[in-house]
C-alpha positions in Angstrom: 39.9 -8.8 -79.0 36.7 -10.4 -79.9 35.7 -10.9 -83.1 32.0 -11.1 -83.8 29.9 -14.1 -84.9 30.7 -16.0 -88.3 28.2 -18.8 -89.0 30.1 -22.0 -89.3 28.4 -25.9 -88.8 31.4 -26.3 -86.4 30.2 -23.3 -84.0 31.3 -19.5 -83.8 34.3 -17.8 -85.2 36.6 -15.9 -82.7 40.1 -14.9 -82.2 41.4 -14.7 -78.9 45.1 -13.0 -77.7 47.5 -15.5 -76.5 47.9 -16.0 -72.6 48.9 -18.5 -70.3 45.1 -19.0 -70.3 45.4 -20.2 -74.0 48.7 -21.9 -73.4 47.2 -25.8 -73.4 45.7 -25.3 -76.9 48.4 -23.1 -78.3 50.8 -26.3 -77.4 48.3 -28.3 -79.7 47.9 -26.0 -82.5 52.0 -26.0 -82.3 51.7 -29.7 -82.2 49.5 -29.9 -85.0 50.9 -27.8 -87.7 54.8 -29.0 -86.4 53.7 -32.3 -88.6 51.2 -31.0 -91.5 52.2 -29.6 -94.7 51.7 -26.6 -93.9 55.2 -26.6 -91.7 57.4 -25.7 -95.3 55.9 -22.5 -95.1 54.9 -21.0 -92.1 58.5 -21.3 -89.6 59.0 -17.9 -88.0 59.3 -19.8 -85.0 59.9 -23.2 -83.6 56.5 -24.8 -82.7 58.2 -27.0 -79.5 56.7 -26.5 -76.3 59.2 -24.2 -75.0 58.6 -21.9 -77.5 54.5 -22.3 -76.8 55.7 -21.5 -73.4 57.4 -17.6 -74.8 54.6 -17.3 -77.2 51.9 -17.5 -73.9 53.9 -15.3 -71.1 54.7 -12.9 -73.7 53.8 -9.1 -72.8 55.4 -7.4 -75.3 54.0 -4.9 -78.3 53.6 -7.4 -81.0 50.5 -9.1 -81.1 49.9 -13.3 -81.1 46.2 -15.0 -81.4 44.2 -18.5 -82.1 41.6 -18.0 -84.3 39.2 -21.3 -83.1 35.8 -22.4 -84.4 33.6 -22.9 -81.1 35.5 -24.1 -78.9 38.5 -26.1 -80.9 42.0 -23.9 -82.2 41.9 -23.8 -85.7 44.6 -21.3 -86.4 47.3 -19.2 -85.9 48.0 -15.2 -86.3 50.6 -13.0 -85.4 51.6 -9.5 -86.5 55.5 -9.3 -85.0 58.2 -5.8 -85.6 56.3 -2.9 -82.9 58.8 -5.0 -80.9 61.6 -3.7 -82.7 60.5 -0.3 -83.5 59.1 -0.9 -86.9 55.9 1.1 -87.9 54.5 -1.4 -90.4 54.1 -5.4 -88.5 54.7 -8.4 -90.6 51.8 -10.5 -90.8 51.8 -14.2 -90.6 49.2 -17.3 -90.5 48.7 -21.0 -90.4 45.7 -23.3 -90.2 45.6 -26.6 -88.8 45.0 -29.1 -91.4 41.5 -30.2 -90.6 39.9 -26.6 -90.8 41.7 -25.7 -94.4 39.6 -24.6 -97.2 36.8 -23.1 -95.4 37.6 -19.4 -96.4 38.8 -19.1 -92.2 42.4 -18.0 -93.5 40.9 -14.9 -95.1 39.3 -14.1 -92.0 42.1 -14.7 -89.5 44.0 -12.5 -92.1 41.5 -10.3 -92.1 41.1 -9.9 -88.4 44.7 -9.2 -88.1 44.3 -6.2 -90.9 41.8 -4.5 -88.3 44.1 -5.0 -85.4 46.8 -3.6 -87.2 45.0 -0.8 -88.4 43.2 -0.5 -84.7 46.8 0.1 -83.4 47.9 2.9 -85.5 49.9 0.8 -88.6 49.5 2.4 -91.6 50.4 -0.8 -94.0 51.3 -4.3 -93.2 53.7 -6.8 -95.0 54.1 -10.9 -95.1 56.4 -13.3 -97.3 54.9 -15.8 -99.0 56.6 -18.6 -100.9 55.5 -18.7 -104.7 54.7 -22.4 -104.6 52.0 -22.0 -101.7 49.3 -21.1 -104.4 46.5 -21.0 -102.1 48.0 -18.5 -99.8 49.8 -16.2 -102.6 45.7 -16.3 -104.1 44.3 -15.1 -100.7 46.7 -12.3 -100.6 46.1 -11.2 -103.9 42.5 -11.1 -103.6 43.0 -9.1 -100.4 44.7 -6.9 -102.5 48.6 -7.7 -101.6 51.5 -6.1 -104.4 53.6 -8.9 -104.5 57.7 -8.4 -105.4 60.2 -11.0 -105.8 63.2 -10.9 -102.7 64.5 -14.6 -103.4 64.1 -17.3 -105.3 60.6 -18.8 -105.1 59.9 -15.9 -102.1 58.3 -12.8 -102.3 57.2 -10.0 -100.4 54.0 -8.4 -100.5 52.1 -5.8 -99.2 49.1 -3.5 -98.8 48.4 0.2 -97.7 45.5 -0.1 -94.8 43.3 2.6 -95.7 39.5 1.8 -94.1 37.5 4.6 -96.0 36.6 7.2 -92.5 34.9 10.3 -91.6 36.6 12.2 -89.6 35.2 15.2 -87.4 38.0 18.5 -86.8 37.0 20.0 -83.5 37.9 23.7 -83.6 36.9 24.8 -80.0 39.7 26.2 -78.3 41.9 26.4 -80.7 40.1 29.0 -83.5 39.7 32.2 -80.5 43.5 32.9 -80.9 46.0 33.0 -84.1 48.9 30.6 -83.0 45.9 28.3 -82.4 44.2 28.5 -85.9 47.9 27.9 -87.5 48.4 24.4 -85.2 44.8 24.1 -86.7 45.6 24.0 -90.3 48.1 22.6 -89.7 46.8 18.9 -88.9 45.0 19.2 -91.6 47.5 19.7 -93.7 49.4 17.1 -92.8 46.2 14.7 -92.9 45.7 15.8 -96.0 48.8 15.1 -97.3 48.5 11.7 -95.6 49.2 8.6 -97.7 46.8 6.0 -95.5 44.0 9.0 -94.9 43.6 9.7 -98.5 40.1 8.3 -98.7 39.2 9.8 -95.5 36.1 12.4 -95.0 37.1 15.6 -93.1 34.7 17.7 -91.6 35.0 20.5 -89.3 32.8 21.6 -86.7 33.2 25.0 -86.7 30.9 26.5 -83.9 29.9 29.8 -85.0 26.5 29.7 -83.2 25.8 31.1 -79.6 25.2 28.0 -77.1 22.3 26.4 -75.8 21.2 28.5 -73.1 22.2 27.0 -70.0 24.7 25.0 -70.7 28.3 24.5 -69.9 29.0 26.5 -72.3 27.1 29.2 -71.7 28.1 29.6 -68.6 31.7 29.7 -69.0 30.9 32.2 -71.5 29.4 34.5 -69.2 32.4 33.3 -67.0 35.5 34.8 -69.5 33.6 37.7 -70.0 33.5 38.2 -66.0 36.9 37.4 -65.8 37.8 39.7 -68.1 36.0 42.4 -66.8 36.9 42.0 -63.1 40.8 41.6 -63.8 40.9 44.2 -66.1 42.3 41.4 -68.7 43.0 43.1 -72.2 43.0 39.9 -74.8 44.6 39.9 -78.1 41.8 40.3 -80.6 41.3 36.5 -81.9 40.7 36.0 -85.8 37.5 36.8 -87.2 35.1 34.0 -88.0 35.7 35.5 -91.4 39.2 34.9 -91.6 38.4 31.7 -90.0 36.3 30.5 -92.5 38.5 31.4 -95.3 41.8 29.9 -94.6 39.7 26.5 -94.2 38.0 27.0 -97.4 41.1 27.5 -98.7 42.2 23.7 -98.1 39.6 22.6 -101.3 36.5 20.0 -101.7 38.0 17.8 -99.6 37.9 19.6 -96.5 33.7 20.4 -95.6 32.6 22.9 -92.8 30.1 22.2 -91.0 28.4 25.5 -88.5 27.3 24.3 -84.7 26.3 25.9 -81.6 29.5 25.8 -78.7 28.0 23.9 -76.8 29.2 20.1 -75.9 25.3 18.2 -76.6 25.7 20.5 -80.1 29.3 18.4 -81.0 27.4 15.0 -80.0 24.9 16.0 -82.0 26.4 17.1 -85.1 28.5 13.9 -84.6 25.6 11.6 -84.4 24.1 13.1 -87.4 27.2 13.1 -89.4 27.9 9.6 -88.6 31.3 10.4 -87.8 34.6 7.9 -87.2 36.6 9.9 -84.8 37.3 13.5 -84.3 40.3 15.3 -82.8 41.8 17.2 -81.6 39.3 17.1 -78.1 41.0 19.1 -75.3 38.6 17.7 -72.5 36.8 14.6 -72.8 33.4 14.8 -74.4 30.5 12.3 -75.4 30.3 11.7 -78.9 28.8 8.6 -78.8 29.6 5.3 -78.5 30.8 4.7 -82.6 32.6 7.6 -82.7 36.5 7.2 -81.1 37.9 10.6 -79.8 41.8 11.8 -80.3 42.8 14.0 -77.5 45.2 16.7 -78.0 47.7 17.9 -74.8 49.1 21.3 -75.7 52.1 21.6 -71.9 52.5 21.0 -69.0 53.7 24.9 -68.4 51.6 24.6 -65.0 54.1 22.3 -62.8 56.9 24.0 -65.0 56.9 27.6 -64.3 54.3 27.5 -61.8 54.7 31.1 -60.5 53.1 32.0 -63.6 49.7 30.6 -62.6 47.0 30.1 -59.3 47.1 27.8 -57.2 42.9 27.5 -58.8 44.4 27.6 -62.1 47.1 24.5 -61.2 44.3 23.0 -60.4 42.1 22.7 -62.8 44.7 22.0 -65.6 45.8 19.2 -63.5 42.2 17.9 -63.3 41.5 18.7 -66.9 44.7 16.9 -68.0 43.9 13.7 -65.9 40.6 13.6 -67.3 42.0 13.7 -71.1 44.6 11.1 -70.4 42.2 8.7 -68.6 38.9 9.2 -70.6 39.7 9.3 -74.3 41.9 6.1 -76.1 44.2 8.2 -77.9 46.3 12.0 -77.5 48.8 13.6 -79.6 51.4 15.8 -78.0 53.7 18.0 -80.0 57.1 16.5 -78.2 58.5 14.1 -76.6 59.0 16.2 -73.5 55.4 16.5 -73.0 55.3 12.8 -73.2 58.0 12.3 -71.0 55.7 14.8 -68.7 52.3 12.5 -69.5 54.4 9.5 -67.9 55.9 11.8 -64.5 52.7 14.1 -63.9 50.1 11.7 -64.9 51.1 7.8 -64.4 47.3 6.7 -63.5 47.5 8.0 -67.7 45.5 5.1 -69.4 46.0 7.4 -73.4 48.1 5.8 -75.7 50.1 9.0 -76.4 51.6 9.5 -79.4 54.2 12.0 -80.4 54.0 14.4 -83.4 57.3 15.0 -85.2 59.3 18.5 -85.7 57.6 18.6 -89.2 58.3 22.6 -90.8 56.8 24.0 -93.6 56.8 26.8 -95.7 53.0 27.2 -96.9 53.1 27.6 -100.8 52.2 31.2 -100.6 54.6 32.7 -98.3 57.0 31.5 -101.0 57.0 34.7 -103.6 58.7 37.9 -102.4 56.4 40.9 -101.6 58.1 44.1 -102.3 58.0 46.5 -100.0 57.0 45.2 -96.6 60.0 46.1 -95.2 59.3 49.6 -96.1 55.9 49.9 -95.1 57.9 49.2 -91.6 60.5 51.5 -91.7 63.1 48.9 -91.8 66.0 49.7 -93.9 69.6 47.4 -93.1 70.0 44.5 -91.6 67.8 43.1 -88.5 66.7 40.0 -86.2 63.2 39.4 -86.0 61.9 37.9 -82.6 58.0 36.7 -83.0 56.4 35.7 -79.9 53.6 37.4 -77.8 55.1 39.1 -75.4 54.1 36.8 -72.4 56.6 36.9 -69.4 58.2 33.1 -70.5 59.2 34.0 -73.5 61.8 35.9 -72.4 62.5 38.7 -74.2 64.6 40.5 -72.0 67.8 38.2 -72.7 67.1 39.3 -76.6 67.1 43.1 -76.0 69.9 42.6 -73.5 71.8 40.5 -75.9 71.3 43.4 -78.7 72.6 46.0 -76.3 75.9 44.0 -76.4 76.4 44.2 -80.1 74.4 47.4 -81.0 77.0 50.1 -80.8 79.5 48.1 -82.4 76.6 47.3 -85.4 74.9 50.9 -85.7 72.9 49.9 -88.3 71.1 47.0 -86.9 67.4 46.1 -85.6 65.9 44.2 -83.6 62.1 43.6 -84.7 59.3 42.6 -82.5 55.8 40.7 -83.5 53.1 39.7 -81.8 50.5 40.7 -78.9 52.0 43.5 -76.0 49.7 42.2 -73.5 51.2 39.5 -70.7 46.7 39.2 -69.2 49.0 37.0 -66.3 52.0 39.3 -66.2 50.4 42.9 -66.6 53.3 44.8 -65.7 55.9 42.3 -67.7 55.7 44.6 -71.4 56.2 48.1 -69.5 59.2 46.6 -67.7 60.9 45.8 -70.8 59.9 49.9 -72.6 61.9 51.3 -69.7 64.5 49.0 -69.8 65.6 49.3 -73.6 64.5 53.7 -73.1 67.3 53.3 -70.2 69.9 51.6 -72.2 69.3 53.8 -74.6 68.6 52.1 -78.1 64.7 52.5 -78.0 64.7 54.0 -81.6 66.4 50.7 -82.8 63.6 48.3 -81.4 60.9 48.4 -83.8 57.7 46.8 -81.7 55.4 46.3 -84.0 52.5 44.3 -82.1 50.2 41.9 -83.9 50.7 42.2 -87.8 49.1 40.5 -91.2 50.5 37.1 -90.8 52.0 37.4 -94.6 53.8 40.8 -93.3 55.6 39.0 -90.8 56.3 36.2 -92.6 58.0 38.2 -95.5 59.8 40.4 -92.4 61.2 37.1 -91.2 62.0 35.7 -95.0 64.4 39.3 -94.6 66.0 39.2 -91.1 69.0 38.6 -90.5 68.2 35.2 -87.7 64.8 34.2 -85.7 65.9 34.9 -82.3 63.3 32.9 -80.2 64.6 32.9 -76.4 62.0 31.1 -74.8 62.1 29.8 -71.9 59.7 27.3 -72.2 57.2 25.4 -74.8 54.8 22.9 -76.1 56.5 21.7 -79.2 60.3 22.1 -80.4 61.2 25.9 -80.8 57.1 27.4 -80.6 55.2 28.1 -83.9 58.2 31.2 -84.7 61.3 28.2 -85.3 58.3 26.2 -87.4 57.9 29.0 -89.6 61.3 30.3 -89.7 62.8 26.5 -90.0 60.4 26.2 -92.6 61.2 29.0 -94.9 65.2 28.3 -94.2 66.2 31.6 -92.3 68.6 30.5 -89.2 67.4 30.6 -86.1 69.0 31.2 -82.4 67.1 29.6 -80.2 67.3 29.0 -76.3 68.9 25.7 -75.4 65.6 24.0 -73.3 64.7 20.3 -73.6 61.9 20.8 -75.8 64.3 23.4 -78.3 66.5 20.1 -78.9 64.2 18.0 -80.4 64.6 20.6 -83.8 66.3 18.1 -85.7 67.1 20.2 -89.0 67.0 23.6 -90.2 70.4 26.2 -89.3 69.4 26.1 -85.7 72.4 27.8 -83.0 71.7 27.2 -79.2 72.4 29.5 -76.6 71.8 29.2 -72.5 68.1 30.4 -72.0 69.2 33.7 -69.9 72.8 34.1 -71.4 72.8 37.2 -73.2 76.1 37.4 -73.7 76.3 33.9 -75.6 72.9 34.6 -77.7 75.1 38.4 -78.2 77.8 35.8 -79.7 75.7 33.9 -82.0 73.8 37.5 -83.6 77.6 38.5 -84.0 78.7 35.5 -85.6 74.9 35.3 -88.0 76.1 39.1 -89.2 79.1 37.6 -90.6 77.8 34.7 -92.6 76.4 35.4 -96.3 73.0 34.0 -95.9 72.2 31.3 -98.1 68.2 29.7 -99.1 67.3 27.1 -100.9 65.2 27.4 -104.1 61.6 27.3 -103.4 60.6 24.1 -104.7 63.6 22.2 -102.3 61.0 24.4 -99.7 58.3 22.7 -100.9 59.0 19.5 -101.7 60.6 19.2 -98.1 58.2 20.7 -95.8 55.8 18.0 -97.9 57.2 15.0 -96.7 58.0 16.0 -94.0 54.4 16.8 -93.2 53.2 13.6 -94.6 55.0 12.0 -91.9 52.8 13.8 -88.6 49.8 12.8 -90.7 50.8 9.6 -90.7 51.4 9.7 -87.1 47.7 11.5 -86.9 45.9 9.0 -88.6 47.0 5.7 -86.5 46.2 7.8 -83.7 42.5 8.3 -85.0 43.1 4.7 -85.7 43.7 3.5 -82.0 40.6 6.0 -81.0 38.2 3.3 -82.5 40.7 0.2 -80.6 38.7 -1.8 -78.7 40.9 -4.5 -77.0 
C-alpha cells in the first residue's frame, strides 16, 4: 500500500510493504535503529541481518512496512497478531534518528491504522514505556486509552471507527420471507456493532419499476413468462408495506431511499448518496470507483444436490458465483462449510471471504406470550413443530416417518408444519407427502398450516415440545428455523449434516438425516423431559452479545471492501 504525496523538503513520504526487493533498505534501517536511542524502546525482534532476511521474505498475515522520505528509508512499522489468530493487531513503529521531530511518527501510525481498518480490524493495541514521553504523547493525541500493565509500561488501545456511509441492498432478499428475515438480521447486527456506531446506514429499496430495456426490465419479463410456461406457483412475497414497516422499526439510524430496480438506478443512488460501501450484493455491479462492495454468497446447493437443478441452472449459478468471487473484494457467507466450498469449487476466487458466526437472537417483541394462539390453530396438548417450506431437500418425509413411530405410544401428540406447500422444482413432492401420511393413518394428527404470520409461527414454536429440523442441506447452521428456536431457548432435534454441526449453543440433539428411528427416539426423550426456558432478559442479553459479534465481522468485511493493496 502506498500513501498519497505529503509535502516535505526531503521529498515525498510514502509507505512500502517489506518485500525481498526492500532487503537492503530494511537491513540499513535495522542497523541504524540498533545503534540509536530508539533501541531502548523498540525491541519486538532482533534488529540484525538474520531478522532482516526473515522479515523481507515473510508471507504471512501480519504487516511490515518501511516509511520512505524521497528515496531514503525513514522508519519501520508493523502490525502483528493476525498470524496468531488475534482480531486486534499490535502496532509498533520506530523512526531513524535523523527523521525524528518532523511529524513522520504520526503519519506512519495513521498509515498503520488505515491498513488495520482496511483489513477489517475494529481496534488496535500497542505497548509504550512511560518514560518514552514523545511516543506516549503522540498516542494520546491519536485517541489511545492507556492502562498500566507493568512497572513503567502501559497498554494502549484505540477503536478504529471511521465514519462511513453504507448502502444496504435489498434486491433478491425482500421478495421472500426468509430473505427479509436474513436482511433484517444483518441490519440489526450492524446497528449493534460498536465499531459501526458512527456509520450512516441507507437502505436502497427498489419500489419503482425498472428502466425500460434494462436488464432488470427483461429479467422481470423472463420471470413472468417462466411462471406461466412452467405453471409455477410461488409463495406470495412480503408486501412492500410490510417491508417498509420492518425497516422503519429500526429507528432513525436507518434511512430508506426508494429507487428503481435496475442496476443503473443502484449506481446512480451510490453516487448521489456518496456511499462508501454497499452490501449484500448477490452479483458484482458497478457502484462507482469510490464505493466498496460486499458480496453475499448463500450456498452451493447446486453442487451438493445437483438433481434439484437443471444443467442450465447449475451452469448459471457457477458463472454467477465465479463472477461475484472474482469481481468484489469481500464476500460474506453464513457457514464455514460455505467458505470451504468456495475454496473447493471456485479456486480462482480473489475475494476475501468472511464467515458470519452463528448468532441466534430472539427479537424483543417475540418474548411476551400471545395467549390463545394455539387455540386459534386448534392445537391442544403437546406437539412438535417443523418450520420449513415444503421443498424436497427439507426432508419432511423423515419427520413424518418418525412421528408414525411414536404416534401410537403417544396418542395426544401432534406434528405441526408451517411454511409454503409449493416446491416449484418438485411439484409432486407435497402431494406425495400427503398421500404417505394418509396411508399411515395419522393425517388428522399432522397439522399442515402453510404460510402463517411470523408472529403466530414464533408463538407456536415457543409452545412446542421441540423444533424438528430434518433438512438435507442448508447454507447456514440449522437454517432460519433453528436460528429462531435456539434464540427462544426451544429444544431442537436436527439432522447431523456438516453445516448443522457448526451450531455451538442451545439445547440441540442430532440424528442422521434419513434415520427416522433415531429421530423417533429423540422425540420420545423430549416428551419425557421437563421443559426449562431462560427468562426473557437473559435471552435478550445473550442474543445482543451474539448479534454484536456478527456486526463486527460485517463491519470488517465493509472495511475490507474498500482496501487498496
